[in-house]
Backbone as a chain_set.jsonl record, in Angstrom:
{"seq": "MEVIGVNKQRIPTEGGVGLDGWESTEIKAVLTEDAIGEHAVYVGIGSDEWVMRHGAKLPYKEAIFHFSGLKEDNYRR", "coords": {"N": [[0.813, -1.187, 0.011], [0.503, 2.289, -0.743], [0.898, 5.805, -0.219], [-0.927, 8.13, -2.017], [-2.053, 10.531, -2.055], [-2.702, 13.454, 0.018], [-4.846, 15.176, 2.193], [-4.963, 17.958, 4.097], [-5.995, 19.517, 7.15], [-6.212, 22.136, 9.484], [-7.246, 22.356, 12.754], [-8.765, 24.138, 15.494], [-7.566, 23.857, 18.923], [-8.081, 23.273, 22.442], [-6.297, 25.085, 24.938], [-4.392, 27.367, 25.287], [-2.481, 29.866, 23.546], [-1.136, 29.939, 20.31], [1.546, 30.682, 17.956], [0.158, 31.726, 15.772], [-2.029, 32.782, 16.982], [-3.873, 30.966, 17.905], [-3.92, 27.704, 19.436], [-3.484, 24.762, 17.545], [-4.241, 21.708, 15.698], [-3.171, 19.532, 13.195], [-5.083, 17.635, 11.098], [-5.171, 14.807, 9.021], [-6.212, 13.473, 5.93], [-5.545, 10.587, 4.271], [-4.971, 9.376, 1.152], [-4.815, 6.176, -0.208], [-3.345, 3.548, -2.261], [-3.563, 0.194, -3.154], [-1.85, -2.9, -4.013], [-3.352, -3.997, -6.048], [-4.601, -1.863, -7.123], [-6.791, -0.752, -5.838], [-8.402, 1.825, -3.924], [-8.295, 3.611, -0.733], [-9.193, 5.622, 2.039], [-7.75, 7.057, 4.844], [-7.975, 8.571, 8.089], [-6.387, 10.688, 10.448], [-4.012, 11.844, 13.001], [-0.76, 12.686, 12.612], [2.249, 11.547, 10.903], [2.186, 11.101, 7.314], [2.666, 8.444, 6.648], [2.189, 7.143, 9.14], [-0.586, 7.694, 9.548], [-1.623, 6.35, 7.37], [-1.078, 3.669, 8.091], [-2.257, 3.376, 10.669], [-4.487, 4.969, 10.97], [-8.068, 5.856, 11.004], [-10.122, 4.178, 8.821], [-12.053, 5.479, 6.309], [-15.475, 5.208, 5.301], [-16.691, 4.992, 1.904], [-18.591, 7.021, 1.224], [-17.869, 9.092, 2.984], [-15.197, 9.473, 2.349], [-15.14, 10.67, -0.197], [-15.625, 13.344, 0.321], [-13.17, 14.329, 0.9], [-11.603, 13.549, -1.253], [-12.671, 14.04, -4.108], [-12.644, 12.833, -6.618], [-12.731, 10.108, -6.437], [-13.723, 6.77, -7.348], [-16.463, 4.744, -6.67], [-16.635, 2.033, -7.29], [-14.007, 1.305, -7.238], [-13.137, 1.555, -4.725], [-11.799, 0.291, -1.772], [-13.353, -1.99, 0.275]], "CA": [[0.019, 0.027, 0.027], [1.286, 3.496, -0.783], [0.25, 7.024, -0.124], [-0.976, 8.763, -3.331], [-2.615, 11.88, -1.847], [-2.961, 13.911, 1.368], [-5.647, 16.376, 2.397], [-4.721, 18.429, 5.452], [-6.867, 20.561, 7.708], [-5.869, 22.493, 10.795], [-8.483, 22.665, 13.581], [-8.32, 24.736, 16.758], [-7.654, 23.0, 20.085], [-8.098, 24.021, 23.688], [-5.033, 25.048, 25.632], [-3.398, 28.348, 25.128], [-2.381, 30.671, 22.323], [0.086, 29.636, 19.558], [2.134, 31.748, 17.199], [-0.876, 32.294, 14.846], [-3.165, 33.266, 17.737], [-4.592, 29.807, 18.557], [-3.336, 26.327, 19.364], [-4.23, 24.011, 16.52], [-3.734, 20.377, 15.385], [-3.388, 19.185, 11.794], [-5.79, 16.38, 10.805], [-4.898, 14.415, 7.633], [-6.926, 12.388, 5.212], [-4.536, 10.078, 3.398], [-5.495, 8.501, 0.103], [-3.855, 5.073, -0.492], [-3.665, 2.614, -3.313], [-2.858, -1.061, -2.869], [-1.126, -3.551, -5.138], [-4.295, -4.246, -7.157], [-5.152, -0.61, -7.629], [-7.901, -0.249, -5.065], [-8.146, 2.953, -3.073], [-8.886, 3.709, 0.596], [-8.76, 6.868, 2.721], [-7.592, 6.951, 6.337], [-7.85, 9.898, 8.751], [-5.621, 10.626, 11.711], [-3.095, 12.887, 13.334], [0.562, 12.126, 12.558], [2.886, 11.546, 9.642], [1.391, 10.447, 6.301], [2.848, 6.925, 6.828], [1.484, 6.714, 10.374], [-2.021, 7.751, 9.301], [-1.919, 5.252, 6.394], [-1.032, 2.357, 8.771], [-2.967, 3.343, 11.965], [-5.611, 5.883, 10.967], [-9.405, 5.29, 10.827], [-10.537, 4.018, 7.425], [-13.321, 6.111, 6.038], [-16.344, 4.654, 4.204], [-16.629, 5.735, 0.608], [-19.415, 8.236, 1.249], [-17.133, 10.14, 3.624], [-13.954, 9.648, 1.684], [-15.359, 11.536, -1.366], [-15.487, 14.751, 0.742], [-11.733, 14.659, 0.922], [-10.999, 13.273, -2.527], [-13.941, 14.017, -4.862], [-12.559, 12.034, -7.886], [-12.751, 8.642, -6.165], [-14.787, 5.974, -7.911], [-16.978, 3.799, -5.652], [-16.309, 0.594, -7.657], [-12.609, 1.046, -7.082], [-12.839, 1.819, -3.349], [-11.65, -0.931, -1.004], [-14.353, -2.174, 1.315]], "C": [[0.899, 1.216, 0.032], [0.402, 4.706, -0.748], [0.256, 7.665, -1.554], [-1.607, 10.16, -3.242], [-2.819, 12.187, -0.38], [-3.796, 15.123, 1.318], [-5.487, 16.759, 3.847], [-5.663, 19.515, 5.901], [-6.438, 20.874, 9.151], [-7.228, 22.871, 11.566], [-7.99, 23.199, 14.966], [-8.483, 23.736, 17.903], [-7.599, 23.856, 21.327], [-6.702, 23.996, 24.233], [-4.032, 26.104, 25.242], [-3.411, 28.983, 23.763], [-1.022, 30.299, 21.599], [0.598, 30.877, 18.83], [1.111, 32.491, 16.234], [-2.098, 32.767, 15.608], [-3.917, 32.191, 18.446], [-3.728, 28.554, 18.484], [-4.108, 25.615, 18.265], [-3.466, 22.644, 16.292], [-4.054, 20.139, 13.907], [-3.938, 17.758, 11.658], [-5.513, 16.071, 9.333], [-5.857, 13.358, 7.14], [-5.924, 11.871, 4.194], [-5.137, 9.087, 2.467], [-4.401, 7.462, -0.239], [-4.358, 4.305, -1.686], [-2.892, 1.353, -3.02], [-2.347, -1.7, -4.154], [-2.027, -3.832, -6.301], [-5.074, -3.049, -7.653], [-6.396, -0.13, -6.976], [-7.47, 0.851, -4.138], [-8.828, 2.868, -1.684], [-8.393, 5.016, 1.141], [-8.805, 6.637, 4.224], [-7.444, 8.352, 6.916], [-7.139, 9.662, 10.084], [-4.769, 11.855, 11.893], [-1.652, 12.256, 13.456], [1.089, 12.244, 11.135], [1.952, 10.878, 8.603], [1.431, 8.956, 6.42], [2.103, 6.436, 8.036], [-0.02, 6.645, 10.163], [-2.432, 6.574, 8.352], [-1.991, 3.899, 7.114], [-1.949, 2.259, 9.954], [-4.227, 4.159, 11.971], [-6.948, 5.165, 10.817], [-9.792, 5.317, 9.36], [-11.914, 4.598, 7.277], [-14.172, 5.264, 5.058], [-16.333, 5.553, 3.011], [-17.407, 7.011, 0.669], [-18.766, 9.367, 2.059], [-15.835, 10.434, 2.94], [-14.024, 10.632, 0.465], [-15.378, 13.031, -0.946], [-14.052, 15.217, 0.753], [-11.071, 14.552, -0.454], [-12.174, 13.009, -3.504], [-13.88, 13.125, -6.113], [-12.616, 10.535, -7.636], [-13.907, 7.942, -6.815], [-15.183, 4.916, -6.92], [-16.579, 2.341, -6.003], [-14.809, 0.315, -7.475], [-12.145, 1.355, -5.617], [-12.859, 0.561, -2.538], [-12.672, -0.917, 0.147], [-13.74, -2.735, 2.592]], "O": [[1.93, 1.224, 0.704], [-0.741, 4.648, -1.202], [1.3, 7.732, -2.204], [-1.682, 10.878, -4.24], [-3.085, 11.275, 0.404], [-3.542, 16.027, 0.522], [-5.83, 15.982, 4.739], [-6.083, 20.348, 5.097], [-6.315, 19.954, 9.959], [-8.12, 23.561, 11.071], [-6.967, 22.77, 15.5], [-9.38, 22.893, 17.89], [-7.143, 24.999, 21.298], [-5.974, 23.022, 24.037], [-2.902, 25.765, 24.892], [-4.256, 28.669, 22.925], [0.052, 30.344, 22.199], [0.126, 31.987, 19.072], [1.229, 33.686, 15.961], [-3.106, 33.119, 14.996], [-4.54, 32.442, 19.478], [-2.916, 28.388, 17.575], [-5.3, 25.869, 18.092], [-2.294, 22.476, 16.627], [-5.126, 20.524, 13.44], [-3.291, 16.797, 12.075], [-5.606, 16.959, 8.487], [-6.251, 12.459, 7.882], [-5.485, 12.631, 3.331], [-5.732, 8.092, 2.881], [-3.251, 7.804, -0.514], [-5.522, 4.357, -2.083], [-1.711, 1.407, -2.677], [-2.408, -1.11, -5.232], [-1.559, -3.906, -7.437], [-6.018, -3.146, -8.439], [-7.03, 0.802, -7.471], [-6.353, 0.851, -3.622], [-9.808, 2.145, -1.504], [-7.317, 5.487, 0.774], [-9.766, 6.1, 4.775], [-6.846, 9.224, 6.285], [-7.268, 8.622, 10.73], [-4.782, 12.778, 11.078], [-1.41, 11.406, 14.312], [0.506, 12.913, 10.282], [1.024, 10.165, 8.986], [0.413, 8.272, 6.315], [1.439, 5.401, 7.969], [-0.663, 5.667, 10.545], [-3.459, 5.925, 8.549], [-2.849, 3.074, 6.799], [-2.41, 1.158, 10.257], [-4.999, 4.051, 12.924], [-6.963, 3.968, 10.529], [-9.786, 6.376, 8.733], [-12.833, 4.257, 8.022], [-13.642, 4.684, 4.111], [-16.002, 6.735, 3.101], [-16.912, 8.033, 0.193], [-19.102, 10.528, 1.824], [-15.398, 11.585, 2.952], [-13.051, 11.326, 0.17], [-15.163, 13.897, -1.795], [-13.782, 16.411, 0.624], [-10.154, 15.298, -0.797], [-12.596, 11.866, -3.679], [-14.919, 12.704, -6.622], [-12.551, 9.763, -8.593], [-15.009, 8.492, -6.83], [-14.313, 4.241, -6.371], [-16.237, 1.546, -5.128], [-14.399, -0.843, -7.559], [-10.951, 1.407, -5.325], [-13.836, -0.186, -2.592], [-12.805, 0.067, 0.874], [-14.45, -2.951, 3.574]]}, "num_chains": 1, "name": "protein.A"}
């Protein structure tokens, strides 16, 4: 399995003020492709590789919000 796309979003978190005015955390949606060409999207907080291996796998109907070009028949169940 390999990473073929990453969608990042910063969200505010409780606990003080950072350099940009707020503390925040980056959440990633990582698009993967396996050896037979099927795709899956995982979400989590960490490196691209960590999210790919340990993140929460999204169902197709949620994955398309992050990667609109995904085809349902090519999405790993």
